[in-house]
N, C-alpha and C positions, 0 to 999 in steps of 0.2 A: 571684800565678794561680794556681790551681785544677791538677792533675793525676789528668786520671781514667783511670788506669792502674795498674797493678798489685796488682789483684787476683788471689787468689793462688786458682787450684781448684783441689783436691784427691775425683779421683772415679776408680776402680778401671776402668769401664770403660776410661780412657786412659792405664793404668797399662801395664809388660808383661806380656804374655801370655805364662801359668803351663802349664807340662808338664804335661803327668793321661801317665798308666800307659798302659804298652804292650805293646796286648794281639796278639803273632802268634808264630808257631813256626817251630821247626827253624831252621836256615841262616838264612833270610830274617831272624828275628826276631835273630839274635844281628846281622844286617850294619845291621839297621833302628833297632835300639836305638842299636849307635853309631856311626851317618850324625848321626840327630836329635841325641845327646848332646855332637859335637864343634860341632853346628849350636851350638847354644846355650852354646859356651864363649865366656867373655867376654872373653879371656888374648886366643884367638885374632885373627887381623886378619878383618875380613868377606870381603874375595876369597874367603879362606877357607873362614869355615862359607859364603860361599852356595853354593860347589862341592859339601860337604857334603850340606845341603840338597837341589842336585836332583841327589843321587844318592837322596838318599832317596826324591825324590819319584818315579822311573825306578823303585825298588824297590815302590812305594804302587800306581801307577802298573799292572802287570804282575798284582796280587790281584784273587781276583774282586770286581764290583763288588758289596758289600752293605754293613751301617749299621759293621763295623768298618773299610774303604776310607776309607769319610767319616770315620771321629776319628781317621783314625792322617792322613790330608788337610789336617783342619783345625791337629793337628802344626806339617803344613809352613807352613802357612800364619798359623800363629804364629810358626817361626822368621825368617818374612820379615818378617814386622810388624816385631821385636825391630830386625831389621841395618835396619829402615826401607828396603829394600826394595819401592820400593810396585809395581813390575811384576808380579815374579814370586807378590805378594799378592796382583794384582786377580788375575792370572791363574788362581791356585787354587782363591779365590772361588770364581769361578766355576765350574770346573769343578765344584765341591761344590754347588751349587746347582745345575744340571743335576744334577748328578746325583740329589741329595735329592728333586727334582720328576717324574721319572724314578721313582724308587721309593714316593713319594708318603709322604717321611720331611718331616712336619711340622717334628717337633724339631728336626734337622739344620740344613730352609728356612728358619725361622726367627731360629737360628744366623748363615744362610750372610747374612740380609738384615741382619745388625749390623754381620759384619764388613764388606758392602758398605758401611755405612751410617758406616763407620769408614774406610773408602779416602777415600772420597769428603769427605770431611770436610777427613782431610788433601792436596788438591787442591783444598779452596778451591770444592770443587761444592756449594753449600747445596741449591742445590735436590734433587738426584740421589741426598745424604745423608738428607735429609727424606724422601724417596718410599722409601728402602730403610728408615729406622727404621717410618715407618707402618706397611710389610707385615710384618715384623716382629709391631712393637707390636699383630695383628690376630692373629694366628698364636697365638700365648702368649695374647692373653683367650681363643680358641676352643679353647688349654686348658687354662683355669684354671691359667695355670703364671703367679702375684701375681707370684713377687719376681722374674721375668725379664720381668715386663711392668715392672714398677715401676722395672728399668734401662736399659729399655729407652724407658723416658717421659724416662728425669732425660736418657739421651743425647740423645732431639729438643729437652729444654729447655734443654739446652746449647747447644746450634746454631741456637734461636733465638736465645738471649741473647748467640753471640756476632754474632747478624747484627739484633743492634738491634731484635728483635719481642719486649719489653718480656715485655706483658702475656700475650703468647703462651706465653711459655716457664711465665710466672710459673702458667698454667690447666695448661701440663702436666705443671708441678713436684707440686697440691697434686691432680691425678691418681693420681698414684703414691704419695703420703702416703693419696690412699684406702686404694691396695692392698691396703698393707704395712698399714692400723687393727688395732689390735688383733693382731697380732705382730712377733716380739723380730727382726727385721731391723731392725742400730745401725748397717750398714754404709750399707741408703739412707734410714737415718731423715738421719744426717747429713751426708751429699751434699746432699741433699732441702733442709735447715735451712741451709744453708752457701750455698746457690746461692739459696735465697729473701730471703737476705742482700744477698747481690750486687746481685740482681733490685734490693730498696727504694734501694738506695743509687743505684743509676743514674736511678733514679725520683726521688730525694731525698727519699724520705720516710723519713728518717734515724733513726727514731725504732722503727721494723720494724724496718729492717738489724738496732742494734744485739741485738733483742729475739732474729731469728732468730737473729745469731751468736754470740748465751749460749747457746741451743736448743742448737746442735751442739756447743757442748763439754764441754755437759752428758752430750750422747748418746754422746760418747767412750768407746768400754768398749776396752780394750788386747788383752783374750780374742778380740775379736771384730779391730776393726780396728789392724795393724802398727803397731808402735811407729815404724818406720822411716819409714811417713806421712807423721807431725811435720803430724798432723792437730792440735795444738792450737795450735803456732806457725801454721798458717793463718789461726782462727779470731781469736786475738790479731791476728796482722798487721789482717788484715781489717776489725774490731771499731777497732784504731788507726787503720784508711785513713777510715774514717766518721766521724772524729771529723777530720780533716783538712779533712773537705766540712766541719762545720760550723766552720771555722778557733776548733777547744778545741786549741791544740797540744799544754798541758800535757798533757792525757791521751795522747792522738797519741799521742805522750813516754811515758807508763808503757806500755802496750800492746805498743810497739814496744822498749823493752827488758826490758818481762819475754815476751814471745818470744822473743829472740835469746840470755836463760837457758834456753830449753829441752836437755834432752842430747842430746848429739851429732845437733847439726843442721846445724852444720856439717859435719859425712863423711856423715851421709844423704843431705840435701836440701842442698846448697849453691847451688843455684837459691833457696829459700825466705831463706838467711841471709843475699843477699848483699837481697834485695829489703826487708827486717827492717832490714838496715844502714842501707841509701840513705834508705826511709822515715822509719829517724831520727835521722840525718845536715839530712831536710829540715827536719821538725818542730824540732828543738835550730837552724835557723838563724834560722824565721820566731820563736821564742822571744827569739833574739838569744844564745844559750850559744854562740859559735862557736868556744870553745877547739883543735875536735881536728876544725874544717874548715879548710880545703876536704879533710884526710885518709880521714874518716868516704863522705865520696862517692869518690874517688878507689878507695879499699878495694873499693868493694860495685860501680863499672864494673870493676876488675881481674879481678875472678870472674865477671862476666857475656861479659868475652870471653872467658876462655878455654874459657868455656860455650860460647858464640856463640848468646847470648840477645839478638836484635836487639831485642826490644820491651823488653827492660829496659838493653838498651844505651844506646835515645835516651831514656829512663825520665833514666838517668844524667847523659847530657848535657845535659838539659832542666836537670834540676835544677843542677849545675857550669855552666849558663849563665843563670840567674836571682841562683846564688849572686856570681858574677862582674861580672855589673850592677848588683848591691845595692851592691857596693863599691867603683866606678864604674869595675873594669878591663875597658871596653867592648871593647877585643882579643878580650879569653878568652871575650868573651860572644858574642859575635858567630861567635866561633872555633866553639866549643861545642854552639848553634842551629843553624849552616850546615851541622854534619856530622849533627843531629840529625836535619834537614832530608830531606838527605843517605840515609841507611839510609830511612826511612821511606817513601822516596818510591819507594827499591827494591825492598821489604820489601813497598809496595803497601799499608801501614797507613796507609789515612787519616786514620783519629784524631788518627794522633801528629801526623802532614803538617798537621793542624789547629794541637794543640799550640805546634809548632815555628812559625808562622807568626806567629802571636799572641804568639811570644814576640822574633821578628824586628821584627815592628812596633812593639812597643811600643823595641826597645835600637837598633834603625835608624831613627829619625824620615823619614830623605831618601827611604829608601824605603819609608813603612809605605803610602803611598796603592796602592804593587802589589802590598804584600803580601796587606791586604786586601783588595783584587780576589780574588785568588788566595783568600782563604781565604773569600771569600764565595761563589765558585765553587762549588771543592770542598765546600763546605759541603752545599750546594742538592743537589751531584749525588749525596753523601750522603747526605741528607735520604730523597730519588727514589728508590734506591736500596733503604734501609730498609722504604719505605711500598711499593714495589712486591716483596721480600722479603716481606713479614707478606702480604700478597694472594695470592701464589703458595703459601704454603705452605698459606693456608687452604682452596684449588683444589685443590694435589695430593691434602687429605687428600677433597675431592669427587669429583677424578675416580677417585683408588683405591678409592674404595666405590662408582663407579657402574663404572669395571672390572668387581669383583669379582659384583657385580652380576648383570651384562648374562652372565659367563662360566656364572654360574649359569643362569638362564634359558637360555643355549646347547644346556646340556647335557639336556636335557627338551624340543625342539624339532626338530620336523621336517628334510629336505632343501631342503621346500619356504621356508619358514622365514625354513631360514638365506639361501639367494636373496634373496627380501623384504628380509631385514636385508641385505643387502652393499648391494642398489640405495639405500635409504632413509642405510647408512651414507655411498653417494656424493655423494648429496643434498646430504644434512647435513655429508660435506664440503666440497662446492662451495661449502656457506653459511656454513661458517666461515672456509672460504680468503677470500672476499666480505668479511665481519664484520672479518676480522685486518686487511685492505687499509686499509678503512675507518678503524677501530683506526689502524691506521699516520700514517693520511695525518692525522690529527682530534693523537696527537701530534705530530709534526711540527709544523704550526700552532703548537701550545702552546708547544713549546720551542721557532722562532721567536719566535713572544711573551716567553718569559721571558728568549732570549739579548737583545731590544730593549728591555727593562727591565734587566738587568741595568750595560744599556751609561748608559742614563741614568743608572740611581740611581748608575756609577763618573765618571760625568758628572759630575753633581755634589757626590762629593767635593771632585776638584777644584778646579769652577768657584766655587766657594764661598769656595776659598783665591785664585785667582785672581784674583776679585772684590772680594774685602778687597784685595791689595796694590794694584790697578789704582785704588780708589780710594782708599788712601793715599796714591800717587803723582798725584792729580788732585792735591787737598788744598794736600798741599808746593808744588804748580806756583801753587797759586792763591793762597796765601796770599802765597809768594812776593813773584807779580807785585801784590799788594794790598796788598803791603806797599812794595815798591819804586813803584811807580809813583804813589799815593799818602797811603800815612799819612809812611813817613820825612821825602820831599820837603816836606813841610808842615813835618813839626816841625826839619827841619835850618833850615828858616828860622822858626821858632818863638824855635831856640835863639841863632843868631844876632842879631836883635831884642834878647832879653832883655839882650845881653851891648853891647850899645849904650849900655844907658840906663845904664851907669856916666856917660857922657861929660853926661848929661841932666840939669836941676836936677830937684826932686824932684814940684813941682807937675807936671811936663809926666810924668815917669819912674813918677808914678801911676799916671799918668790909660794911660801906654799899657800900660804893667804888666796891666792889667784891659783889656783890647781882646788881648793874648796872653790871658791867663788862661779866658776866650772859644771863642779857635781853638785852647786844646790841651782843650775839653771837647766840642768839634765833630770832633776827629782820636779821642779818646774816646771816642765814639758810633759813630762808622764800623768800628774796629774792632770792637765790641758788635757791629756789623752784619753785617762779615764773617765771625764767629764764630757763629751764628744760620744765617748762609747755609748754611755747612760745616755743619752740624747738618741744616742739614733735608737738602740732598745726599745725605748719607752715608744717614738715614733712608729715601734712594728704595732703597737696593740692590737688584733684582731679585731675587726669592724663585726658585729654580729646587723647590723641592721643590714648589711647587704646583701648578707649569705640569705635569712629571713624574705628578703626581695627578690632575691633569686629561687629562692625554692617555691615562691609563689607562682614565678614567673615557670617556671617547671611544672605546674602543678597545669597552667593555664594550657602550655603546649604539651601535654601529654595527654586531655580532654578534651583540648578543643582543634577541628582541622582549621582555624584561622592561626598565619604565618603569627608571630611572633620576634617582633626588634629590637632591643634594647639595649639602653647605654650612660652605663654610672658613673657619671665624670670622679675619676678616682682621686682626684685633687682636693674631695670634700671630708674634711676630719667631722665623721662623727661623730664623735665621743660629745664635741662642743654641742652639737645643735640636741635639743628639749627633746625629753619623751612626748610631749603634746604636738610638737610638730611633727615627729618621728612615723608616731600615731594616724596621725589626719593624713599626711602623706599616703601611709599604708592602705588608707579605707582611701583616698579620694581613688587612688591606685584602683583596689578591688573595683570600686563602683563602676567602673567607669570600663573594663576589662569587662563584667556583666553589662552593662550596659552595649561594648561589643559587642558579645556574643552572642545575648539575647531577640536585640533589636538594629543593630546597622548591618548584618548580614554580610560585615565584612571581609576580605582575603584575608590582609593585613591590617594588624597594630604594632604601632612605634608606639613604647615607650621611652623619652629619654630625662634624665637628672643629671644637672648641671649646677654650677656657680657663677652668678656676676658680681659685680660691681656690690656690695649690700643685697643681694637677694639669692634667693634659690631657689632656681627657675624647675615646673614639672611642666614638661611637656608631651601631650596621650592624642596621637590622632588617630587616623583608618580612614578605608579607603571605601566604607559600605556602602551603602544607601541616600544615607547625610538625613536632612528634614530642615523645618523655615522655621531658621529662634523668632519669626516675628508674627507669624499662627498661629503655632502650636505651643499651648501649653505646656510649661516644665511640667518634666514625671517627679515623683518623690527621690530619685535617683539624680537628678540633675541640683536638684533643692540641698539636698545630703553635702552633696559636692559644693554649694554657696558658702554651705552654712559651715564646713571645718573650713573652707578657708579664711573665713570670715574669723573663726577660734582661732585659729593661727595669726591674725595683723595682718594678711594679706588679703590679694585681688585677683577671678578668678573673668578671662576673656573664654566665650564660648560660638567659637565661628562653625558653622553648619549651613548646608544649602545642598534642597534637592539630588540627588543623582554626583551631588561633590566631595561624598564626606564629612565628616567631622572634625573637626582639632579646639584642643583643651588645653588653656595655658594659665599655670596657676602659678603665680610670684608671692617669695610671702617673705619677707624682711628681716635678715640673719646680721649676728654680727660679722664685721669679715676675717675676723681669729677663725673660721674653721675653712679657711682655703688656705689648705698648705703649700699652698708655691705664692702666696704673700708670706706665709708666720717663715718660709726659712730665708725668704726676702732680705 
């Protein structure tokens, strides 16, 4: 079972905020120096440091409003950041932003937006964080401050990556690299290469992932990047993780071991040490090198517990569950999986929730259908959220530019135009509310349809098992009746008759023996007919998956004017097709129909499911407007189709051109036994 976590990123933007020189004079300088110094003393309790930070804030607020005051307020914000006092941090940064805007200090404004972006990131408010980073990006671009511009774009890229917008994150990283092209900004170069390696790992492009992680290692310069950040160990871990995803555990083991050999790793970065240790243990487990297991897993878990690293604790417990499942210790395997699930739900880490549910479905067969149901529901919700977040990021960029353009325009307009604009804004607001309400209604209808479809799929998985069990009981009963009522009675009579032959003379016994042999042949024919009838009855099992597809097609026909033509090969034995393939086929068809309805403007959509030698083939075509597959960036829908096909180990071809419609061809490798004709032959 793959584990999609434990990628460690080093970003200077995420490290503790560093102190800056303090430039005040007289008595206030002495007290401010003292308060700020004590507020940053790591040995003091947090409550005491908060007290000195508040005193420093009071001294600064008593000063005149100038650039020096804003500089000192940033220092207060840094102390709150290092203490993770988010309320104090947010309050201070907003004061800085307000004063910077009044003074038209673009440098302080851009820095304040970065600080606010970091705050909203810590509060999991991704859209607000993105908006702040984007505003800072525009200010740095206007000031030609390319170093800070690149750092800001990396912050934005990391945010997009964490929200699952991998292509948007990739674009932001390359924009950052263009900003520092020809400059010796090693720290940004390392962060950019490292993040690109992580992005390509998530996208499944493992060759590129390894390439950029190696570039990150080459770019490390200890004179610029402090050695205590353990950049090399980070990259070695990331390379090892890529090889884990490639199932090359021997190479993965090599890189994790090499990372652990870095000097002072445990004292400087205990969290990274725990990650490498846990990954090393998992690779050795996969290589069946169990001499130090499960002690290595326990050691990593103990470190993570002491550091309160919830995501890492979940990872360790999932590895322990998988290990104990492999040695048939089901009780411990269930214990650690359930603990991982509880922690993931409490911290709202839904990706880890999916991993825990998948593991539980494997080691707890009795509740597998319930875990599968939860897995599908959460996975669908997560994909929708990621799609919405990617669209939201694009919309924020657009709306921010629009707001900036409107502000510039308002500065040169007279009072009359302001009134006109206000009226138009009210009309636009009314129209926006109307359209928003329409969109919400459509979204509600879509969610209801999705819920019905999900229920059908869940019922399919349960009904298949019930249908098989019902048929098995019916077959047993019929066999018992046929044998008892017909065959056994006749065989008993023949046996008694054969016993009586010993009392007859040889000639009479020979004639009787021939007669009884004929009766035995007739009994044999009866048994063959019973077997034939049972096989025939078994083949008549109702196929619920076809019924679900037909219900989807009926909804399509009832809802949209587009003509739908479909054909499902009746020779496919759907009972032998796995639920994973069925669910993904259903989602691919659903996504393709949605794209055809929403974008293609098609008059006719054709859907065909058929079996070929060793393949199950899905063909979806329309006569819509089409698109240029070489120039048009693939949307979330097409990306999902490709992802779901890959999850079934299949391949997909998307052929389209302007004005020539679109054809989607999905081929999934299957066991030839699903073909009924093949079975009968």
